[in-house]
C-alpha positions as CSV (number, residue, x, y, z in Angstrom):
1,M,9.2,0.7,-38.4
2,I,9.3,4.4,-39.4
3,T,8.3,5.0,-43.0
4,L,8.1,7.8,-45.5
5,H,5.1,8.5,-47.7
6,E,4.0,10.9,-50.4
7,S,2.2,14.1,-49.4
8,T,-1.0,12.9,-51.0
9,E,-1.1,9.5,-49.2
10,M,-4.4,8.8,-47.5
11,S,-4.6,5.0,-46.7
12,F,-1.1,4.2,-45.3
13,T,-1.6,0.5,-46.1
14,T,1.9,0.1,-47.6
15,N,5.5,1.2,-46.7
16,G,5.1,4.1,-49.1
17,L,8.5,5.4,-50.3
18,G,10.3,3.1,-47.9
19,A,11.6,2.8,-44.3
20,L,13.6,5.5,-42.6
21,S,15.9,2.9,-40.9
22,D,18.9,5.3,-41.0
23,A,17.2,7.8,-38.6
24,I,19.5,8.7,-35.7
25,T,16.7,9.9,-33.4
26,C,12.9,10.1,-33.7
27,E,10.7,11.4,-30.9
28,V,7.0,12.0,-30.9
29,T,5.6,14.5,-28.4
30,E,1.9,14.5,-27.6
31,E,0.1,16.7,-25.1
32,R,-3.4,16.6,-23.7
33,N,-5.5,18.8,-26.1
34,G,-2.3,20.3,-27.4
35,E,0.9,19.6,-29.3
36,F,1.2,16.5,-31.4
37,E,4.5,16.6,-33.3
38,L,7.5,14.6,-34.4
39,E,11.2,15.5,-34.4
40,M,13.8,13.4,-36.2
41,E,17.6,13.6,-36.8
42,Y,18.7,12.0,-40.0
43,P,22.1,11.7,-41.6
44,V,22.8,13.2,-45.1
45,T,24.3,9.8,-45.9
46,G,21.0,8.0,-45.2
47,I,19.4,6.1,-48.1
48,R,16.2,8.3,-48.0
49,Y,17.9,11.7,-47.4
50,K,17.0,13.1,-50.8
51,E,13.5,11.9,-50.5
52,L,12.9,13.8,-47.2
53,Q,11.0,16.8,-48.6
54,L,8.6,19.4,-47.2
55,R,4.9,18.2,-46.9
56,R,5.8,14.5,-47.3
57,I,4.6,12.3,-44.5
58,I,6.4,10.3,-41.8
59,M,4.6,7.4,-40.2
60,A,5.7,6.6,-36.6
61,K,4.2,5.3,-33.4
62,P,3.4,8.0,-30.9
63,N,3.2,5.6,-27.9
64,P,3.5,1.9,-27.1
65,Y,-0.2,1.3,-27.6
66,S,-1.4,3.2,-30.7
67,D,-1.0,2.4,-34.4
68,P,1.6,4.5,-36.3
69,Q,0.4,8.0,-37.0
70,P,1.1,10.3,-40.0
71,F,3.2,13.4,-39.4
72,R,3.6,16.0,-42.2
73,I,7.1,17.5,-42.6
74,Y,7.0,21.3,-42.2
75,A,10.7,22.1,-41.6
76,I,14.1,20.6,-42.5
77,T,17.2,22.3,-41.1
78,K,20.5,22.7,-43.0
79,P,23.0,20.0,-42.4
80,I,25.2,20.4,-39.3
81,N,28.0,17.8,-39.0
82,G,26.2,15.8,-41.7
83,I,22.9,15.6,-39.8
84,V,19.6,17.4,-40.5
85,T,16.7,17.9,-38.1
86,I,13.2,17.2,-39.5
87,N,10.1,18.6,-37.8
88,A,6.7,17.2,-38.6
89,E,3.2,17.8,-37.3
90,H,0.3,15.4,-37.0
91,I,-1.9,15.2,-40.1
92,S,-4.7,16.8,-38.1
93,Y,-2.8,20.1,-38.3
94,D,-4.0,20.1,-41.9
95,M,-7.3,21.4,-40.6
96,S,-5.6,24.7,-39.9
97,G,-6.0,25.3,-43.7
98,Y,-9.7,24.4,-43.8
99,P,-11.8,27.5,-43.6
100,V,-15.3,27.1,-42.1
101,S,-18.1,29.5,-42.6
102,A,-20.6,30.5,-39.9
103,F,-22.7,27.8,-38.3
104,A,-24.5,27.1,-35.0
105,A,-25.2,24.0,-33.0
106,D,-26.9,23.0,-29.8
107,T,-25.1,19.7,-29.1
108,V,-21.6,18.5,-29.4
109,Q,-22.6,15.9,-32.1
110,N,-24.3,18.6,-34.2
111,A,-21.3,20.9,-33.7
112,F,-19.1,18.4,-35.5
113,I,-21.7,17.7,-38.2
114,N,-22.4,21.4,-38.9
115,M,-18.7,22.3,-38.8
116,K,-17.9,19.7,-41.5
117,S,-20.8,20.8,-43.6
118,A,-19.7,24.4,-43.3
119,S,-16.2,23.7,-44.5
120,A,-15.3,25.7,-47.6
121,V,-13.1,22.8,-48.9
122,D,-13.5,19.1,-49.0
123,C,-12.7,17.7,-45.5
124,P,-11.3,14.1,-45.4
125,F,-11.6,14.0,-41.6
126,S,-14.3,12.2,-39.7
127,F,-15.5,13.3,-36.2
128,S,-17.1,11.3,-33.4
129,T,-17.7,11.7,-29.7
130,D,-19.0,9.8,-26.7
131,K,-20.1,13.1,-25.0
132,I,-23.8,14.0,-24.8
133,T,-23.3,17.6,-23.6
134,T,-26.0,20.0,-24.7
135,A,-25.0,23.7,-25.0
136,N,-25.3,26.4,-27.7
137,M,-22.4,27.1,-29.9
138,T,-22.4,29.9,-32.5
139,V,-19.7,30.7,-35.0
140,L,-20.3,34.2,-36.6
141,K,-17.4,34.5,-38.9
142,P,-15.1,32.3,-41.0
143,S,-12.5,30.4,-38.9
144,S,-10.1,27.6,-39.4
145,M,-11.4,24.2,-38.6
146,R,-8.6,23.4,-36.2
147,S,-9.1,26.5,-34.2
148,L,-12.8,25.6,-33.9
149,L,-11.8,22.3,-32.4
150,G,-10.3,23.9,-29.4
151,G,-8.2,26.5,-27.6
152,V,-10.1,29.7,-28.4
153,D,-13.2,31.2,-27.0
154,G,-16.4,29.7,-28.4
155,S,-14.6,26.6,-29.8
156,I,-16.0,23.0,-29.4
157,L,-13.6,22.3,-26.6
158,D,-14.4,25.6,-24.9
159,V,-18.2,25.0,-25.1
160,Y,-18.5,21.2,-24.5
161,G,-15.2,20.2,-22.8
162,G,-13.5,16.8,-23.3
163,E,-10.2,15.3,-24.4
164,Y,-9.2,14.8,-28.0
165,E,-7.7,11.7,-29.6
166,F,-6.3,12.1,-33.2
167,D,-6.0,8.8,-35.1
168,K,-4.9,9.5,-38.7
169,F,-8.0,11.2,-40.3
170,N,-10.3,10.4,-37.4
171,V,-10.9,12.9,-34.7
172,K,-12.5,11.6,-31.4
173,L,-13.6,13.8,-28.6
174,W,-13.8,11.7,-25.4
175,N,-15.5,12.7,-22.3
176,K,-12.5,11.2,-20.6
177,R,-9.8,9.9,-22.9
178,G,-7.7,8.1,-20.3
179,A,-8.4,5.7,-17.4
180,D,-7.3,5.0,-13.9
181,R,-5.0,1.9,-14.2
182,G,-4.2,1.7,-10.5
183,V,-0.8,3.5,-10.9
184,S,0.3,5.4,-7.8
185,I,3.6,7.0,-6.8
186,R,5.0,8.7,-3.7
187,Y,5.9,12.4,-4.2
188,G,8.7,14.0,-2.3
189,K,12.1,12.5,-2.7
190,N,15.3,13.7,-4.4
191,L,14.0,14.8,-7.8
192,T,10.9,16.5,-6.5
193,D,11.7,18.1,-3.2
194,L,11.9,21.6,-4.5
195,K,8.8,21.3,-6.6
196,Q,6.9,20.0,-3.7
197,E,7.8,23.1,-1.6
198,E,6.7,25.4,-4.4
199,N,3.4,23.6,-4.8
200,C,2.7,23.7,-1.1
201,S,3.0,27.5,-1.0
202,S,-0.4,27.9,-2.7
203,V,-2.3,25.2,-0.8
204,Y,-5.4,26.2,1.2
205,T,-5.8,24.2,4.4
206,G,-9.5,24.9,4.8
207,V,-12.4,27.2,3.9
208,Y,-14.5,29.8,5.7
209,P,-18.0,29.3,4.3
210,F,-20.7,32.1,4.7
211,W,-24.0,33.3,3.3
212,Y,-25.2,36.9,3.3
213,S,-28.2,38.9,2.3
214,E,-29.4,42.4,3.2
215,Q,-32.6,41.1,4.6
216,E,-31.2,38.2,6.6
217,G,-27.7,39.4,7.3
218,L,-24.7,37.1,7.7
219,V,-24.9,33.3,8.2
220,Q,-21.8,31.4,9.2
221,L,-20.8,28.2,10.9
222,N,-20.5,28.1,14.7
223,E,-17.0,26.6,14.2
224,K,-16.5,29.1,11.3
225,I,-13.7,27.0,9.6
226,V,-14.0,23.7,7.8
227,K,-10.5,22.2,7.8
228,A,-9.1,20.0,5.1
229,S,-7.9,16.5,5.9
230,G,-4.1,16.3,6.2
231,T,-1.2,17.4,8.4
232,Y,0.1,21.0,7.8
233,N,2.6,23.2,9.6
234,F,0.9,26.3,8.4
235,T,-2.7,27.7,8.1
236,R,-4.1,29.2,4.9
237,I,-7.9,29.6,4.8
238,Y,-10.1,30.4,1.7
239,P,-13.2,32.6,2.3
240,L,-16.0,30.8,0.6
241,D,-18.9,33.0,-0.4
242,L,-22.1,30.9,-0.8
243,S,-24.5,33.8,-1.0
244,Q,-25.7,32.8,-4.5
245,E,-26.3,29.2,-3.5
246,W,-29.7,29.8,-1.8
247,Q,-32.3,32.5,-2.1
248,E,-33.4,31.9,1.5
249,K,-31.4,31.6,4.7
250,P,-29.5,28.3,4.8
251,S,-29.1,26.1,7.8
252,Q,-25.8,25.3,9.5
253,E,-25.9,21.8,8.0
254,Q,-26.6,23.1,4.5
255,L,-23.6,25.4,4.8
256,R,-21.3,22.7,6.2
257,T,-22.3,20.1,3.6
258,R,-21.8,22.6,0.7
259,A,-18.4,23.6,2.1
260,N,-17.2,20.0,2.3
261,S,-18.4,19.2,-1.3
262,Y,-16.6,22.4,-2.5
263,M,-13.3,21.3,-0.9
264,K,-13.6,17.8,-2.4
265,A,-14.4,19.1,-5.9
266,N,-11.6,21.7,-5.8
267,N,-8.9,19.6,-4.0
268,I,-8.6,22.0,-1.1
269,G,-5.7,20.9,1.0
270,V,-4.0,19.0,-1.9
271,P,-0.9,20.4,-3.6
272,A,-0.9,20.9,-7.3
273,V,1.1,18.1,-9.0
274,S,3.9,19.0,-11.3
275,L,6.2,16.1,-12.1
276,T,8.3,15.2,-15.2
277,V,9.9,11.8,-15.3
278,S,12.8,11.3,-17.7
279,F,13.2,7.5,-18.2
280,A,16.5,7.9,-20.0
281,Q,18.0,9.8,-17.0
282,L,16.5,7.4,-14.5
283,S,17.3,4.1,-16.2
284,Q,20.6,3.7,-14.5
285,S,19.7,5.2,-11.1
286,S,18.2,3.8,-7.9
287,E,15.1,6.0,-8.5
288,Y,14.1,4.0,-11.7
289,A,12.2,1.3,-9.8
290,K,10.1,4.0,-8.1
291,Y,8.9,5.5,-11.4
292,A,9.1,2.5,-13.8
293,L,5.4,1.8,-13.4
294,L,4.7,5.1,-15.1
295,E,5.9,3.5,-18.3
296,D,2.5,1.8,-18.5
297,V,0.6,5.1,-18.3
298,H,-1.3,6.4,-21.3
299,L,-1.9,10.0,-22.2
300,C,-4.8,11.5,-20.1
301,D,-4.6,8.6,-17.6
302,T,-5.2,9.4,-14.0
303,V,-2.3,8.7,-11.6
304,G,-2.5,8.5,-7.8
305,V,0.1,10.7,-6.0
306,E,0.9,10.3,-2.3
307,F,2.3,13.3,-0.3
308,P,3.8,11.6,2.8
309,K,4.8,14.9,4.5
310,L,1.3,16.2,4.4
311,N,-0.5,12.9,4.9
312,V,-2.8,13.5,1.9
313,S,-3.4,11.9,-1.5
314,A,-4.1,13.5,-4.8
315,T,-4.6,12.5,-8.4
316,A,-2.9,13.9,-11.5
317,K,-3.4,13.5,-15.2
318,C,-0.7,12.4,-17.6
319,I,-0.6,15.6,-19.7
320,K,2.4,15.0,-21.9
321,T,4.3,12.0,-23.4
322,I,7.6,12.0,-25.4
323,Y,8.0,8.6,-27.2
324,D,11.2,7.3,-28.7
325,A,9.9,5.7,-31.9
326,I,13.2,4.0,-32.6
327,S,13.7,2.2,-29.2
328,N,9.9,1.9,-28.9
329,K,9.6,3.2,-25.3
330,Y,8.8,6.5,-23.5
331,A,11.6,9.0,-23.2
332,S,9.6,11.0,-20.6
333,I,6.1,11.6,-19.3
334,E,4.7,14.6,-17.4
335,L,2.0,14.8,-14.8
336,G,0.1,18.0,-13.8
337,E,-1.7,20.8,-15.6
338,S,-1.8,21.2,-19.4
339,R,0.6,23.9,-20.6
340,T,-0.4,24.2,-24.3
341,N,-3.7,23.9,-26.2
342,L,-4.8,23.4,-29.8
343,A,-4.8,27.1,-30.5
344,S,-1.1,27.5,-29.4
345,T,-0.1,24.8,-31.9
346,I,-1.3,27.2,-34.6
347,S,-0.3,30.6,-33.1
348,D,1.5,32.0,-30.1
349,Q,-1.7,32.1,-28.0
350,K,-1.2,30.7,-24.5
351,Q,-4.6,30.7,-23.0
352,A,-5.9,27.9,-20.8
353,I,-8.4,25.3,-21.9
354,S,-11.5,24.9,-19.8
355,D,-13.6,21.7,-19.6
356,T,-16.7,23.7,-18.5
357,I,-19.8,24.7,-20.4
358,T,-19.6,28.0,-22.3
359,K,-19.9,31.2,-20.2
360,T,-23.4,32.0,-19.1
361,F,-25.3,35.1,-20.2
362,M,-24.8,36.6,-16.8
363,Q,-21.1,35.8,-16.6
364,Q,-20.6,37.6,-19.9
365,A,-22.6,40.6,-18.6
366,I,-20.5,40.8,-15.4
367,E,-17.2,40.5,-17.3
368,N,-18.3,43.3,-19.7
369,A,-19.4,45.6,-16.9
370,T,-16.1,44.9,-15.0
371,Q,-14.1,45.7,-18.1
372,L,-16.0,49.0,-18.7
373,I,-15.8,50.2,-15.1
374,S,-12.2,49.0,-14.5
375,G,-11.1,50.6,-17.7
376,G,-13.2,53.7,-17.4
377,L,-10.7,55.8,-15.4
378,G,-10.3,59.4,-16.4
379,G,-13.0,62.1,-17.1
380,F,-14.0,64.9,-14.8
381,V,-15.9,64.7,-11.5
382,I,-17.6,68.1,-10.6
383,M,-19.6,69.2,-7.6
384,H,-22.1,71.5,-9.4
385,S,-24.6,74.1,-8.3
386,S,-27.3,74.5,-10.8
387,T,-28.2,77.9,-9.3
388,G,-24.6,79.1,-8.8
389,G,-25.2,79.1,-5.1
390,K,-22.8,78.3,-2.2
391,Y,-23.8,74.6,-1.9
392,P,-23.6,72.1,-4.8
393,D,-26.9,70.4,-5.6
394,E,-25.6,67.6,-8.0
395,I,-22.6,65.5,-8.9
396,L,-21.5,65.5,-12.5
397,I,-19.1,63.0,-14.2
398,M,-18.3,64.2,-17.7
399,D,-15.9,63.6,-20.6
400,T,-14.8,67.3,-20.4
401,D,-14.6,69.8,-17.6
402,D,-17.2,72.1,-19.2
403,I,-20.9,71.5,-19.2
404,A,-21.3,73.3,-22.5
405,T,-18.9,70.9,-24.3
406,A,-19.4,67.6,-22.5
407,K,-21.3,64.9,-24.4
408,K,-21.0,61.8,-22.1
409,V,-22.5,62.9,-18.8
410,W,-23.5,61.1,-15.6
411,R,-25.8,63.4,-13.6
412,W,-26.8,62.7,-10.0
413,N,-29.1,64.9,-7.9
414,K,-32.2,64.7,-5.7
415,G,-34.3,63.8,-8.7
416,G,-32.2,60.7,-9.5
417,L,-29.2,59.3,-11.3
418,G,-29.0,59.4,-15.1
419,Y,-26.6,59.0,-18.0
420,S,-26.7,61.0,-21.3
421,S,-24.6,60.5,-24.4
422,T,-25.7,63.9,-25.9
423,G,-24.8,66.4,-23.1
424,Y,-25.9,67.9,-19.8
425,N,-29.6,68.3,-20.7
426,G,-30.1,64.8,-21.9
427,P,-32.1,62.9,-22.9
428,F,-31.3,60.4,-20.2
429,A,-31.8,56.9,-21.7
430,L,-30.4,55.3,-18.6
431,A,-31.8,56.6,-15.3
432,M,-33.0,55.8,-11.8
433,T,-35.5,58.4,-10.6
434,Q,-36.7,59.4,-7.1
435,D,-40.2,58.1,-7.8
436,G,-38.9,54.5,-8.0
437,Q,-38.6,54.1,-11.8
438,I,-35.6,52.6,-13.7
439,V,-35.2,53.5,-17.3
440,A,-32.8,51.4,-19.4
441,D,-32.5,50.3,-23.0
442,F,-31.2,46.9,-22.0
443,V,-31.3,45.3,-18.5
444,K,-29.0,42.3,-17.7
445,T,-29.7,40.6,-14.4
446,G,-29.4,37.2,-12.8
447,T,-32.8,37.1,-11.0
448,M,-35.6,39.7,-11.3
449,S,-38.6,39.7,-9.0
450,A,-41.7,41.6,-10.0
451,N,-45.4,41.7,-9.3
452,R,-46.2,42.7,-12.8
453,I,-44.3,43.2,-16.1
454,N,-45.9,45.5,-18.6
455,G,-44.6,45.6,-22.2
456,G,-45.2,45.1,-25.8
457,T,-43.0,42.1,-26.6
458,L,-41.4,39.7,-24.2
459,I,-38.3,38.1,-25.7
460,L,-36.7,35.1,-24.0
461,G,-33.4,33.6,-25.2
462,G,-31.5,34.3,-28.4
463,R,-27.8,33.6,-29.2
464,N,-25.7,33.8,-26.1
465,N,-28.8,33.7,-23.9
466,S,-29.4,30.2,-25.4
467,N,-33.0,28.9,-25.9
468,G,-35.6,30.9,-24.1
469,T,-37.9,29.2,-21.6
470,A,-41.0,30.4,-19.7
471,L,-42.2,28.5,-16.6
472,I,-45.4,29.0,-14.6
473,K,-45.3,27.4,-11.2
474,D,-47.8,26.8,-8.4
475,A,-47.3,28.0,-4.8
476,D,-45.3,24.8,-4.0
477,G,-42.9,25.4,-6.8
478,N,-44.2,22.7,-9.1
479,V,-44.1,23.5,-12.8
480,L,-47.6,23.8,-14.3
481,I,-46.9,25.2,-17.7
482,R,-43.6,25.2,-19.7
483,L,-43.2,27.3,-22.9
484,D,-40.0,26.5,-24.9
485,R,-38.8,25.8,-28.4
486,D,-40.7,22.5,-28.4
487,G,-44.0,24.0,-27.7
488,I,-46.3,24.3,-24.6
489,T,-46.1,21.5,-22.0
490,L,-48.8,21.2,-19.3
491,S,-49.0,19.2,-16.1
492,D,-51.7,16.6,-15.9
493,D,-54.2,18.8,-14.0
494,V,-54.0,21.9,-16.2
495,Q,-56.9,22.5,-18.6
496,I,-56.9,24.7,-21.7
497,S,-60.0,26.7,-22.7
498,Y,-60.5,27.4,-26.4
499,E,-63.2,30.0,-25.9
500,N,-63.1,32.8,-28.4
501,I,-60.4,31.0,-30.4
502,S,-61.6,30.5,-33.9
503,D,-58.9,28.0,-35.0
504,A,-59.1,25.8,-31.8
505,P,-57.9,22.2,-32.4
506,S,-60.6,19.6,-32.9
507,I,-59.9,17.8,-29.6
508,P,-61.2,18.7,-26.1
509,T,-59.0,19.8,-23.2
510,K,-60.3,16.8,-21.2
511,V,-62.5,13.9,-22.2
512,S,-64.0,11.6,-19.6
513,E,-65.1,9.0,-22.0
514,L,-64.0,8.2,-25.6
515,T,-66.0,5.9,-27.9
516,N,-65.3,4.7,-31.4
517,D,-67.9,7.1,-32.8
518,N,-66.4,10.1,-30.9
519,K,-67.0,13.4,-32.8
520,Y,-63.4,14.3,-32.4
521,T,-62.0,12.9,-35.6
522,T,-58.4,12.8,-34.5
523,M,-59.4,10.3,-31.9
524,S,-62.0,8.3,-33.9
525,D,-59.8,5.2,-33.9
526,V,-59.1,5.0,-30.2
527,E,-60.5,1.7,-28.9
528,K,-62.1,1.6,-25.6
529,K,-61.7,-1.8,-23.9
530,G,-64.5,-1.7,-21.4
531,Y,-62.6,0.8,-19.1
532,Q,-63.0,4.5,-18.5
533,T,-60.6,6.4,-20.6
534,K,-59.3,10.0,-19.9
535,A,-57.2,12.2,-22.1
536,N,-55.4,15.4,-21.2
537,V,-53.7,17.8,-23.5
538,T,-50.1,18.0,-22.5
539,K,-48.2,19.7,-25.3
540,I,-49.2,22.0,-28.1
541,T,-46.9,22.9,-31.0
542,K,-47.4,24.6,-34.3
543,D,-48.5,21.5,-36.1
544,T,-49.6,18.9,-33.4
545,V,-51.4,18.5,-30.2
546,T,-50.0,15.8,-27.8
547,T,-52.3,14.1,-25.3
548,T,-51.6,11.9,-22.3
549,Y,-53.9,9.0,-21.6
550,V,-54.5,7.8,-18.1
551,N,-56.7,5.1,-16.5
552,A,-56.8,3.3,-19.8
553,L,-56.6,-0.5,-19.9
554,D,-55.7,-0.6,-23.6
555,I,-55.6,2.1,-26.3
556,T,-54.7,1.2,-29.9
557,A,-54.3,3.7,-32.7
558,K,-55.4,1.8,-35.7
559,Q,-54.4,4.2,-38.4
560,V,-52.9,7.6,-39.0
561,N,-54.0,9.4,-42.1
562,C,-52.1,12.3,-43.9
563,K,-53.5,14.1,-46.9
564,S,-52.3,17.0,-49.0
565,G,-53.9,17.8,-52.3
566,S,-53.9,14.7,-54.6
567,K,-51.5,12.9,-52.3
568,E,-52.6,10.7,-49.4
569,A,-50.8,8.3,-47.0
570,D,-52.1,6.0,-44.3
571,I,-49.8,4.5,-41.7
572,N,-50.6,1.5,-39.6
573,A,-48.7,-1.2,-37.8
574,G,-48.0,-3.2,-41.0
575,A,-47.1,-0.7,-43.7
576,S,-47.4,2.8,-45.1
577,H,-50.1,2.9,-47.8
578,Y,-50.2,5.5,-50.6
579,K,-52.9,7.0,-52.9
580,Y,-52.7,9.4,-55.7
581,S,-55.8,11.2,-57.0
582,D,-57.9,8.8,-54.8
583,E,-56.4,5.8,-56.6
584,Y,-54.6,3.3,-54.4
585,I,-50.9,3.0,-55.7
586,G,-49.1,0.6,-53.3
587,E,-47.3,0.3,-50.0
588,I,-44.0,0.2,-48.2
589,G,-43.9,-2.2,-45.3
590,T,-43.0,-5.6,-43.9
591,N,-44.2,-9.0,-45.0
592,G,-43.5,-12.7,-45.0
593,W,-42.7,-15.1,-47.9
594,T,-45.7,-16.8,-49.3
595,G,-45.7,-20.4,-48.0
596,D,-42.8,-19.7,-45.6
597,D,-43.7,-17.1,-43.0
598,N,-40.3,-17.5,-41.3
599,R,-38.8,-15.6,-44.2
600,R,-39.3,-11.9,-43.3
601,G,-38.5,-8.9,-45.3
602,L,-39.0,-5.2,-46.2
603,V,-41.3,-4.8,-49.3
604,F,-42.0,-2.1,-51.9
605,D,-45.3,-3.2,-53.4
606,L,-46.8,-1.6,-56.5
607,D,-50.6,-2.1,-56.7
608,E,-52.3,-2.9,-60.0
609,N,-53.4,0.7,-60.3
610,G,-49.7,1.8,-60.2
611,D,-48.0,2.4,-63.5
612,Y,-44.3,2.6,-62.4
613,M,-41.9,2.4,-59.4
614,T,-38.8,4.6,-59.6
615,W,-35.7,5.9,-57.9
616,A,-35.0,9.5,-59.0
617,A,-32.6,12.3,-58.2
618,Q,-32.9,16.1,-58.4
619,P,-29.9,17.6,-60.3
620,K,-30.3,21.0,-58.6
621,S,-32.7,22.8,-56.3
622,G,-35.9,23.8,-58.1
623,Q,-35.3,21.3,-61.1
624,N,-37.4,18.3,-61.9
625,Y,-36.4,14.9,-60.6
626,L,-34.7,12.6,-63.2
627,V,-35.3,8.8,-63.4
628,K,-32.2,6.8,-62.3
629,L,-33.9,3.3,-61.8
630,L,-37.5,2.6,-63.0
631,Y,-39.8,-0.4,-63.2
632,E,-42.4,0.1,-66.0
633,R,-45.6,-2.0,-65.8
634,N,-47.4,-1.4,-69.1
635,G,-44.9,0.3,-71.4
636,Y,-44.6,4.0,-72.0
637,N,-43.0,6.5,-74.4
638,S,-41.9,9.9,-73.1
639,K,-40.0,12.5,-75.2
640,G,-38.6,9.9,-77.5
641,V,-37.6,7.5,-74.8
642,T,-39.3,4.1,-74.7
643,Y,-39.8,2.2,-71.5
644,D,-40.8,-1.3,-72.3
645,A,-43.5,-3.2,-70.4
646,D,-42.5,-5.2,-67.3
647,T,-38.9,-3.9,-67.6
648,I,-36.3,-2.3,-65.4
649,N,-34.9,0.8,-67.0
650,L,-31.7,2.7,-66.0
651,G,-31.2,6.4,-66.2
652,C,-27.5,6.3,-65.2
653,D,-24.4,4.1,-65.5
654,I,-24.0,1.0,-63.4
655,D,-20.6,0.0,-62.0
656,M,-20.3,-3.7,-61.1
657,H,-17.0,-3.1,-59.2
658,Y,-15.6,-6.3,-60.8
659,Y,-18.5,-8.4,-59.5
660,K,-20.1,-10.9,-61.9
661,L,-23.1,-10.4,-64.1
662,K,-24.7,-13.8,-64.0
663,N,-27.1,-15.7,-66.2
664,V,-27.2,-13.0,-68.9
665,S,-29.3,-13.7,-72.0
666,W,-28.7,-11.4,-75.0
667,E,-31.9,-10.1,-76.7
668,N,-32.7,-11.9,-79.9
669,G,-29.5,-13.9,-79.7
670,G,-27.5,-10.7,-80.2
671,G,-24.3,-10.0,-78.6
672,I,-22.2,-7.2,-77.1
673,T,-21.8,-3.8,-78.7
674,G,-18.6,-2.0,-77.9
675,T,-14.8,-1.9,-78.2
676,M,-12.5,-4.2,-76.3
677,R,-8.9,-2.9,-75.8
678,F,-6.0,-5.1,-74.9
679,V,-2.2,-5.3,-74.6
680,Q,-0.4,-7.1,-77.4
681,V,3.0,-8.8,-76.5
682,G,5.6,-8.3,-79.2
683,G,8.6,-10.2,-77.9
684,M,10.1,-11.9,-74.9
685,N,13.5,-11.8,-73.2
686,S,15.5,-14.9,-72.3
687,D,14.7,-14.4,-68.6
688,G,11.0,-14.6,-69.3
689,T,10.2,-10.9,-69.2
690,V,8.4,-9.0,-72.0
691,S,10.8,-7.2,-74.3
692,N,8.2,-5.1,-76.2
693,W,4.5,-4.7,-76.3
694,S,1.7,-2.5,-77.6
695,N,-1.3,-1.3,-75.7
696,N,-3.2,0.0,-78.7
697,A,-4.7,-3.3,-79.9
698,Y,-8.5,-3.5,-80.0
699,L,-11.5,-5.5,-81.2
700,Q,-14.7,-3.6,-82.1
701,F,-18.1,-5.4,-82.0
702,E,-21.6,-4.4,-83.2
703,R,-24.4,-6.6,-81.7
704,G,-22.0,-9.5,-81.3
705,V,-20.4,-9.1,-84.8
706,L,-16.7,-8.3,-85.1
707,I,-16.6,-5.3,-87.4
708,K,-13.1,-3.8,-86.9
709,A,-9.8,-4.7,-85.3
710,G,-6.3,-3.3,-84.9
711,W,-3.0,-4.8,-83.8
712,Y,0.7,-4.7,-84.6
713,D,2.3,-7.2,-86.9
714,Y,5.6,-8.2,-85.2
């Protein structure tokens, strides 16, 4: 059933304003990571015609398997032949109007959390994902929430990949939304002949893998070509440059193995699938049986496709469905590559969505350099003689043809190559000189080899270069020391010397034996169980030193103590124990019921030295915490407020949510204080309905005594 709802509806648990049973057509289009919209034709004579208004919501099923979804009306055409066309978009499009301020994240989960927290307006949407991708995402300027979901550079979809599912106010990012349900079709008869020929025109039938370095030269296979499986009446080979795969010369087998894995990953030899099946057109044809099984395919499902002429198989995603919400069946489905994205549903942008991780630092540098050089045509190239002689002694590339007026100057002579932005005589902030030096304000490179690096400050990472990491390896390539955002991590055999370090930690780099009276206080509670115990420092952070224990039969940390000023806490296996000004206050932990140890629970225990136990809340940053729930042991008066002994006190209202308040005993036999308001019936109709009433009747009580009342005298 297709229903109409108010624009403010959130729960969709009723039929709202009523059913749109007079609708002539109603189709829902959903694309993978793209369009999700509804189009309806409705007669002006329909019972709900006048109620069809902009921003109201239509509930309709988008496919045979999902619950009805809300679509907000954004356009209603003028009547033509007594029929209007209504266009509506999924409620998730509302996020286009939710501005989000700058934020950053390092995982896809944090991206959703931080994006919602950064929303400038209340966001009713919830976000979840089954992806565990780790990558840095940075939003530097306010953007709409929907654009940050996907379809633009730097969006969640761009950085982390995945496939979205929109379910009412719930947004789910799946690693893979669909499934392989065993559906397979044969491609190449009647409807698809022309498309198949077009697809085959761009098919590669093999690869030519090679590796090259200036030192080692060219490495290629003896057979040169690795052919794709299949039968082809043409040859089209892709040159596969693998020079960046290995730093050292690869073997024939390495080259061959990598070529085969590349062909498999990139579907070399397989035509691109582009197939649209209209079930309405096929329903009465002999082709229907061939494609009918596609009616069981979900959006983003994987479908097997056979190419008999080529003797190859492929897979394709279901990228688009059009569902007839009146007849409750697909009108059409489409297999192939996505044509729209989330951004194009907001604007006219038509850029492709990538499921890969965000562009690397080096990729960005290469693209920037390519744009600068490719777009840097123009200027003046001059063969210049500095002495005015017959032969030039340098090459100049300048922004004018006159040395006297040029500001941007490339100068290349026997002394080197340099660039100046201030004219012919420099200074040259970018240069390569004949004595082997390179001068640059900023160097971007993939790999840099050096015997020694001299400098003031070494900076690793930051923004697009992600989190910096420094590794120290041995001759065999094993990591000995790792320096990253988490601290310093050392291998088991690495020792740290604290000589000449005044604030060295109070534990050794290596300890051959530990005893209960060990002088290193941080290990004073390590128990030695008649076995030699060794401890190596493995990680150092700002606040902690992490050790790894080896050759230990049994090591038990009895207690961890934390102390700051007058506050102190001890943590052991049973509970967390707290002191204040050296007085024991109580504990939070686990316990069993006295006399029945099978009853287990979490306890908040106030010791005899503790005066109160409270829940409190801070109104604003920097303000004192205010009591909301307090147990007072001995009785106390503060600023005119009395807290009776052995009493629970409230500092806020309590809402019972219509649950019972049981076994109440009023103090000193007193009763309720307050005003009870009620409806007073004034008359009845013959059919049993109320003819008139008043809602202003009341009874007012003071400590159980009725002191005032009001009602109508009918």
